[in-house]
VOGU-3710 file (C-alpha; in Angstrom, 3 decimals, decimal comma):
1> mklhiknnft> 93,360/101,829/87,816  91,681/100,252/90,815  93,364/99,293/94,094  91,621/97,595/97,032  92,728/99,926/99,803  93,254/99,019/103,452  94,309/101,555/106,052  94,850/99,207/108,986  98,170/100,673/110,096  97,027/104,280/110,212
11> telpadssei> 93,582/103,384/111,586  94,710/101,196/114,479  98,015/102,751/115,541  98,764/106,234/116,930  99,819/109,019/114,571  102,222/111,868/115,173  100,209/114,693/116,726  101,923/117,201/114,429  101,827/117,237/110,629  104,606/119,778/110,289
21> niprqveqac> 107,174/118,235/107,971  110,436/119,234/109,602  113,085/116,941/111,143  112,338/116,420/114,826  111,865/113,875/117,581  108,463/112,249/117,255  107,035/110,979/120,538  104,286/108,457/121,301  103,532/107,708/117,654  104,164/104,891/115,189
31> ysfvlpkkps> 104,172/107,161/112,141  103,811/110,674/110,816  101,505/111,745/108,015  103,546/113,299/105,219  103,020/114,085/101,552  105,527/113,163/98,839  107,258/116,070/97,152  105,791/116,604/93,704  108,399/115,735/91,041  108,894/118,304/88,297
41> npslihasee> 108,745/115,947/85,313  108,250/112,293/86,262  108,754/109,527/83,712  108,482/105,740/83,956  111,682/103,800/83,315  110,502/100,294/84,175  107,775/98,416/86,034  107,314/94,802/87,065  104,206/93,326/85,470  104,307/90,432/87,939
51> vasslglsqe> 104,306/92,716/90,986  101,616/94,897/89,432  99,471/91,812/88,828  99,881/90,750/92,470  98,312/94,101/93,405  95,459/93,709/90,923  96,945/96,036/88,282  97,104/95,305/84,566  99,718/96,094/81,929  97,381/98,815/80,708
61> difsteflni> 97,359/100,292/84,211  101,169/100,390/84,265  101,297/102,653/81,236  98,500/104,933/82,380  98,946/108,537/83,435  97,368/107,678/86,783  100,028/105,027/87,488  102,758/107,536/86,609  101,330/110,167/88,908  100,544/107,888/91,873
71> fsgntiysgt> 103,855/106,057/91,942  105,983/109,133/91,398  104,272/110,900/94,293  102,698/113,480/92,000  99,146/112,719/93,129  97,592/110,886/96,080  95,350/107,898/95,446  91,785/108,468/96,598  91,075/107,290/100,136  94,717/107,169/101,209
81> kpyalgyagh> 96,908/109,348/103,389  100,673/108,733/103,005  102,857/108,361/106,068  106,430/107,768/107,214  107,280/105,181/109,874  109,084/105,997/113,063  111,691/103,551/114,353  115,053/103,491/116,079  118,023/101,188/115,756  121,561/100,071/116,360
91> qfgnwagqlg> 123,874/101,121/113,543  127,199/99,294/113,282  126,608/98,033/116,824  125,961/101,472/118,333  122,657/102,825/119,561  121,513/105,558/117,169  118,201/106,567/118,760  115,313/107,679/116,567  115,836/107,032/112,874  112,634/106,408/110,895
101> dgrainltev> 111,716/106,674/107,223  114,036/109,474/106,211  113,455/109,077/102,473  110,624/106,568/102,329  106,915/107,375/102,304  104,274/104,671/102,640  101,408/105,309/100,250  98,886/102,811/101,539  98,088/99,172/102,238  96,551/97,150/99,407
111> fhenksytlq> 94,587/93,916/99,761  94,421/91,518/96,804  93,692/87,790/96,595  93,781/87,378/100,383  97,177/89,028/100,715  98,066/92,393/102,168  100,801/94,641/100,755  102,251/97,971/101,779  103,298/100,264/98,939  106,197/102,574/99,702
121> lkgagptpys> 107,962/105,239/97,663  111,692/105,567/98,226  113,172/108,915/97,247  109,917/110,885/97,276  111,063/113,694/99,568  111,754/114,649/103,186  109,898/113,462/106,270  110,107/114,335/109,967  112,692/111,525/110,196  115,034/112,850/107,488
131> rtadgfavlr> 117,428/114,405/110,012  119,998/116,322/107,897  119,136/114,584/104,603  116,864/115,754/101,778  114,691/112,643/101,452  115,460/112,090/97,781  117,273/109,290/95,959  119,422/109,229/92,850  119,143/107,086/89,743  122,178/104,862/90,430
141> ssireylcae> 121,024/103,721/93,880  117,425/103,415/92,683  118,438/101,114/89,828  120,394/99,005/92,277  117,425/98,746/94,641  114,897/98,107/91,889  116,884/95,337/90,190  118,198/93,684/93,336  114,849/93,177/95,043  113,494/91,437/91,958
151> amhylgvptt> 116,706/89,438/91,454  116,502/88,196/95,040  112,867/87,190/94,625  113,611/85,063/91,584  116,583/83,502/93,375  114,130/82,344/96,033  115,427/84,684/98,746  112,780/86,371/100,966  112,696/90,033/99,978  110,721/93,185/99,352
161> rslslmlsgd> 109,566/93,532/95,751  109,893/96,362/93,242  106,829/97,708/91,467  108,234/100,656/89,546  111,301/102,769/88,814  110,815/106,389/87,774  112,824/109,481/87,081  111,653/112,509/89,030  112,931/115,020/86,497  114,859/116,759/89,290
171> qvlrdvlyng> 118,548/116,927/90,133  119,838/115,669/93,484  123,170/116,664/95,058  125,267/113,742/96,328  128,848/113,135/97,451  129,349/109,578/96,170  132,642/108,865/97,931  132,142/111,207/100,902  135,357/112,972/99,864  134,093/116,523/99,647
181> npayekgaiv> 133,238/116,448/95,952  129,453/116,535/95,676  127,806/116,596/92,260  124,295/116,714/90,896  122,724/113,462/89,740  119,381/112,442/88,296  116,687/111,981/90,924  114,645/108,775/90,914  111,845/107,066/92,832  111,288/103,353/93,450
191> crvapsfirf> 108,004/101,902/94,619  108,777/99,064/97,035  106,248/96,421/98,028  106,213/94,288/101,201  103,718/92,808/103,667  104,794/95,709/105,877  107,918/97,722/106,579  107,859/97,102/110,344  111,405/96,531/111,585  113,266/95,385/114,683
201> gsfelfasre> 113,910/99,081/115,285  110,178/99,813/115,375  110,009/97,979/118,695  113,364/99,322/119,889  112,038/102,877/119,613  109,261/102,387/122,154  111,297/100,161/124,446  114,087/102,740/124,597  111,569/105,378/125,649  109,875/103,031/128,122
211> dlvnlrllad> 106,651/103,616/126,210  105,029/100,317/127,154  101,590/101,349/125,883  102,707/101,859/122,291  105,143/98,941/122,430  102,222/96,662/123,252  99,981/98,314/120,673  102,553/97,767/117,926  103,219/94,178/118,951  99,507/93,362/119,104
221> ftikhhfhhi> 98,880/94,995/115,728  101,792/93,166/114,100  100,648/89,782/115,395  96,993/90,430/114,538  97,637/91,378/110,922  100,880/89,625/109,991  101,110/86,627/112,341  97,390/85,999/112,691  97,920/82,231/112,940  99,305/82,834/116,448
231> kvegvekyla> 96,255/82,111/118,595  97,688/82,084/122,131  97,350/85,153/124,334  99,359/87,043/126,913  103,074/86,407/127,323  102,891/83,257/125,181  101,699/85,338/122,230  104,757/87,578/122,296  107,095/84,615/122,732  105,501/82,843/119,769
241> ffqevtqntl> 105,950/86,032/117,749  109,610/86,309/118,691  110,170/82,621/117,989  108,763/83,014/114,484  110,721/86,179/113,737  113,878/84,374/114,868  113,235/81,373/112,636  112,277/83,500/109,621  115,402/85,609/110,056  117,547/82,479/110,297
251> kmivewqrvg> 116,053/81,098/107,081  116,676/84,382/105,288  120,333/84,396/106,323  120,796/80,802/105,128  119,447/81,901/101,745  121,852/84,857/101,671  124,745/82,501/102,325  123,483/80,056/99,709  123,672/82,557/96,856  126,651/84,540/98,185
261> fvhgvmntdn> 124,705/87,731/98,944  126,162/90,331/101,318  123,725/92,931/102,631  126,354/95,436/103,750  124,239/97,349/106,310  122,698/94,890/108,769  121,650/97,546/111,256  118,619/96,698/113,385  116,597/99,343/111,557  117,275/97,367/108,349
271> msihgitidy> 115,927/94,078/109,730  112,330/93,193/108,842  110,094/91,365/111,300  108,926/89,291/108,307  112,349/87,791/107,717  112,604/89,450/104,308  115,527/91,384/102,885  114,946/95,144/103,017  116,914/98,312/102,279  119,302/97,551/99,443
281> gpygwledyn> 122,163/99,996/99,890  125,803/98,941/99,495  125,082/95,254/98,871  126,914/92,793/96,661  127,365/89,179/95,660  130,642/87,435/96,333  132,817/87,343/93,260  135,754/85,379/94,635  134,742/83,402/97,714  135,922/85,595/100,587
291> snwtpnttdn> 134,156/85,364/103,946  135,772/88,666/105,016  134,373/90,682/102,123  131,987/93,559/102,733  130,587/95,766/99,960  130,277/98,766/102,279  133,090/101,342/102,272  131,850/102,605/105,664  132,446/99,117/107,062  135,818/98,568/105,418
301> qhkryrfgnq> 137,908/98,914/108,588  136,055/96,642/111,000  134,113/94,555/108,461  131,279/94,028/110,913  128,885/93,139/108,114  131,208/90,880/106,129  129,805/87,794/104,404  131,028/85,307/106,993  129,674/87,339/109,895  126,086/87,692/108,694
311> peialwnlyq> 124,713/84,754/110,730  126,263/86,132/113,939  125,050/89,674/113,231  121,524/88,402/112,668  121,684/86,784/116,100  123,070/89,983/117,652  120,184/91,905/116,097  117,710/89,352/117,428  119,128/89,946/120,913  118,268/93,624/120,494
321> lanalyplin> 114,731/92,727/119,452  114,475/90,410/122,457  115,551/93,272/124,712  112,885/95,471/123,128  110,139/92,869/123,647  111,249/91,986/127,176  108,895/94,521/128,883  105,964/92,579/127,398  107,280/89,276/128,767  109,229/90,124/131,945
331> dakpleailn> 111,102/86,856/131,877  114,481/86,523/130,180  114,667/82,718/130,268  112,215/81,875/127,454  113,737/84,593/125,279  117,224/83,251/125,971  116,069/79,731/125,112  114,898/80,902/121,696  118,142/82,786/121,102  120,301/79,897/122,313
341> ayasdyekey> 118,565/77,553/119,875  119,490/79,847/116,981  123,127/78,699/116,809  122,391/74,980/116,653  119,430/75,509/114,329  121,565/77,597/112,019  124,306/74,964/111,900  121,760/72,334/110,865  120,133/74,554/108,248  123,495/75,684/106,902
351> lnmmqnklgl> 124,809/72,120/106,577  121,601/71,029/104,858  121,861/73,966/102,452  125,498/73,192/101,616  124,713/69,497/101,141  122,077/70,556/98,629  124,583/72,788/96,849  126,945/69,825/96,651  124,232/67,511/95,383  124,332/65,166/98,363
361> qdkldddlfl> 120,929/63,534/98,553  121,735/60,910/101,189  123,022/63,225/103,903  125,539/62,397/106,613  126,745/64,381/109,621  130,281/63,706/108,397  129,539/65,912/105,395  130,369/68,844/107,653  134,054/67,997/107,213  133,654/68,025/103,427
371> vnrltellek> 131,864/71,393/103,579  134,360/73,013/105,954  137,323/71,771/103,947  135,734/73,138/100,781  135,248/76,610/102,221  138,864/76,572/103,420  140,038/75,807/99,898  137,739/78,398/98,349  139,235/81,016/100,680  142,833/80,226/99,723
381> eeidmtiffr> 142,630/81,296/96,081  140,492/83,731/94,144  137,669/81,425/93,060  134,360/82,677/91,713  131,655/81,341/94,010  128,796/81,371/91,500  130,754/79,728/88,698  132,335/77,152/91,028  129,067/75,769/92,375  127,278/75,949/89,049
391> nlsnvnkens> 130,033/74,043/87,245  130,387/71,522/90,072  127,157/69,945/88,852  129,067/68,763/85,754  131,071/66,234/87,804  130,145/62,655/86,851  130,436/59,512/88,928  133,003/57,988/86,587  135,273/61,054/86,639  138,810/60,812/87,975
401> vsesfdtird> 139,790/63,450/90,536  141,664/65,419/87,863  138,637/65,304/85,555  136,413/66,439/88,386  138,762/69,336/89,137  138,741/70,358/85,484  134,996/70,965/85,696  135,578/73,866/88,106  138,946/75,087/86,802  137,325/78,043/85,013
411> afynekdlne> 136,186/79,454/88,354  139,785/80,378/89,298  140,629/84,029/88,693  144,355/83,216/88,480  144,324/79,837/86,814  147,922/80,222/85,705  149,036/80,315/89,350  147,836/76,788/90,070  150,761/74,781/91,437  151,274/71,246/92,678
421> tilkdwydwf> 150,406/72,092/96,282  147,115/73,753/95,308  146,243/70,915/92,940  146,986/68,280/95,579  144,663/69,980/98,062  141,904/70,068/95,498  142,501/66,519/94,306  142,291/65,347/97,929  138,977/67,142/98,313  137,604/65,738/95,065
431> eiynfrineq> 138,628/62,258/96,107  136,228/62,531/99,050  133,586/64,309/96,977  133,714/61,728/94,209  133,355/58,971/96,798  130,301/60,702/98,288  128,490/61,193/94,987  129,187/57,588/94,051  127,412/56,589/97,265  124,290/58,408/96,082
441> tqsdldrkdk> 121,498/56,436/94,441  120,508/59,309/92,162  121,859/59,513/88,619  124,320/62,141/87,467  121,537/63,862/85,545  119,185/63,961/88,539  121,950/65,315/90,760  122,840/67,956/88,176  119,212/69,103/87,950  118,899/69,340/91,732
451> mnavnpkyvl> 122,199/71,215/92,072  121,294/73,643/89,313  118,028/74,373/91,114  119,908/75,778/94,145  123,127/77,049/92,524  122,231/80,019/90,308  123,932/80,573/86,998  123,214/84,308/87,015  123,394/86,767/89,899  123,342/90,562/89,893
461> rnymtqlcid> 127,065/91,231/90,036  127,967/94,806/90,906  129,829/95,427/87,655  126,709/94,443/85,685  124,621/96,933/87,627  127,247/99,631/87,109  127,204/99,090/83,339  123,430/99,416/83,501  123,719/102,629/85,549  126,266/104,129/83,122
471> dadkgdysll> 123,878/103,513/80,217  120,845/104,751/82,131  122,629/108,013/82,942  122,709/108,541/79,173  119,029/107,689/78,814  119,634/104,168/77,494  117,609/101,571/79,417  118,117/98,604/77,083  120,639/96,941/79,401  118,316/97,436/82,369
481> nelfemlkkp> 115,591/95,642/80,428  118,016/92,864/79,463  119,241/92,292/83,009  115,716/92,361/84,386  114,608/89,626/81,989  117,720/87,518/82,611  117,404/87,742/86,393  113,848/86,384/86,263  115,284/82,931/85,453  118,615/82,785/87,315
491> ydeqldfqkw> 118,716/78,966/87,444  118,020/78,430/83,737  120,810/78,064/81,183  119,555/81,019/79,082  122,207/80,650/76,389  121,244/84,038/74,934  122,664/85,577/78,127  125,760/83,371/78,340  128,065/86,427/78,311  126,870/87,217/81,851
501> fakrpdward> 128,002/83,829/83,136  131,528/85,059/83,570  134,012/86,125/86,191  134,249/89,778/87,185  136,377/91,551/84,544  139,713/92,983/85,668  138,587/96,551/85,020  135,829/96,116/87,618  138,074/94,857/90,423  138,540/98,257/92,062
511> kvgcsmlscs> 136,157/100,481/90,090  133,705/102,563/92,129  130,328/100,871/92,073  131,775/97,527/90,990  133,642/96,401/94,090  132,638/98,401/97,138  129,988/101,085/97,530  129,227/103,900/99,907  125,878/104,529/101,552  125,437/107,637/99,393
521> s> 122,130/107,350/97,571
//
């Protein structure tokens, strides 16, 4: 097994002066060297051949003893020195101070085919940033992370990737519902892959401590290695960096909204400077279209991170990054201009995305009314978002409004409750929609193909993951393998997997792990 190692981060940025692995405040450092805890009996559950190939690894490598040992944390790859990142952040809108990689350990940077990747183990043991936690992860949360990152990638949503999922062979104590009933669960380790794991909170840490030297060092390093196309210098360099982070974040959020994904924990320490989705904790996809839904039990009261609020929270988080970068710029006006443009830019990108979901090729500003009226109607009843938009592509130009409505009727969770008032509202909407698609020059078949390319048939619904977790707890990984293969082609019909193109079953409505989740992992 051969990896092309790069150690740019640890070579060019300051390390923690102490290598004592105990929770503490780490000053004037971007990271701390730390070794993974050796697992007692590691075993490979699953690995992504595509991600392995992107790193220069073969299928033979995946099943080697060396792969097992390296990516379980049992041995250290030659020429590398693992480390945990330091960063701070705002959690649920409140300043939390130093946070850092509490259960994540970066193994190394790998360079392959002109691309750089950071390999990180999640659940490999404590670090100086673990605070009161043990640094480990359990099988259920690791399965969720492993599957979701890959599902998001194949949906076309910017994300970290998953290389491998392993059992550690150790037991980990967790209180799933935070109700005073902890129990032992199987320990697991996921290897996550990203260009880097630098976050908004990485810059917040140094800004909060007025450590301008390391703030500048980190910013310069990040631009040099990850935004190297930025050629200007001085203040303009940092503004160009912030502008690009803002735009990449905006595009990521539009993609979340497109597929109905809810992150659940949009703290600034969970926001990547690459505009990719990181840290899959209590996430979920909308079942019924509900802009107020959050998958996070911790957020249930205030619903800060609800589906409909994700664009605004992204902007709020960008304000915090702007505040952190301000000492490098010393002028609020250009930062404010970038932030002020976010709202109008998002509205344009969102409308364009929704027009694509509706199959409107010849786009009009007036389509905003059609979109807003649709979301109002989707909110009124329990209507499955994924099934609704996927089936909407079956509407034909010659359909009557009632025929058009019948194409999406199956998306209603309570179809028997449809009354004349509800039907009239929908018929009125379809009258406008039918008129709009009849204005289009494209054929029904072309429109259907384009709609099906942006409206997935299969998403990783929480109840599906929970079924997978229940089986995996018993040592049965067949469903994990099935879901992994299905999620690689979420826009294809895949008739062999038709059973997964279905509304959430009633038993999953309020079941733990199927509706809302805690941060316990």
